[in-house]
N, C-alpha and C positions, 0 to 999 in steps of 0.2 A: 456516759454520754447521753444527752437528752435528744432524742429524735422524735419527740411527740408531734412536732409541727410538720414533719416530713410525711406526706401522705403516700408518695410513690414507694412501693416495696423495694424495687431494684435500686432506687436512689438511696434509700435508707441503708440497704445492705452495703452499698459502695462506701457510704460515710462511715459506717461501723467498722468495716474492714480496714479502711485507711487509718482510723483512729487506733485500732488494735495494733496496727503495724508500727505506729509512732510511739506507742506507750512503752514505758520502760519495763524490762522483764521483771516478773514477780520473783520474790526471794524464794529460795528453796526451803522446803520444810526442814526443821531442825532434826538432827539425827535420832534423838530419843523420843520423838513425838509420834504416836500411832495415829493413823488416819481417823479411826473411829473412836478415839479416846473419850470424846464427849457424848457419845451415843449411850442411850439407856440400855444396859445389858439385860439379857433375858437369861435367868439362872436355869430353872427347870420348867419345862412346859408340859402341861397335861395333854393327853391325846385329844385332838379335836378342838383345841382352844386357839384363839387368834394370838399372834405373836405380840402385836402392839395395838 
């Protein structure tokens, strides 16, 4: 939803909430799909190094 032209914060919140309420529910995640499956995996990390 585009709310760029709405300057009032409370008005924008109202619009967004109304839109969210009317939106169709999102599909459930498939059974075999892990949430972080696309994340870059960290194998072994040396002491004192950044993770990513």
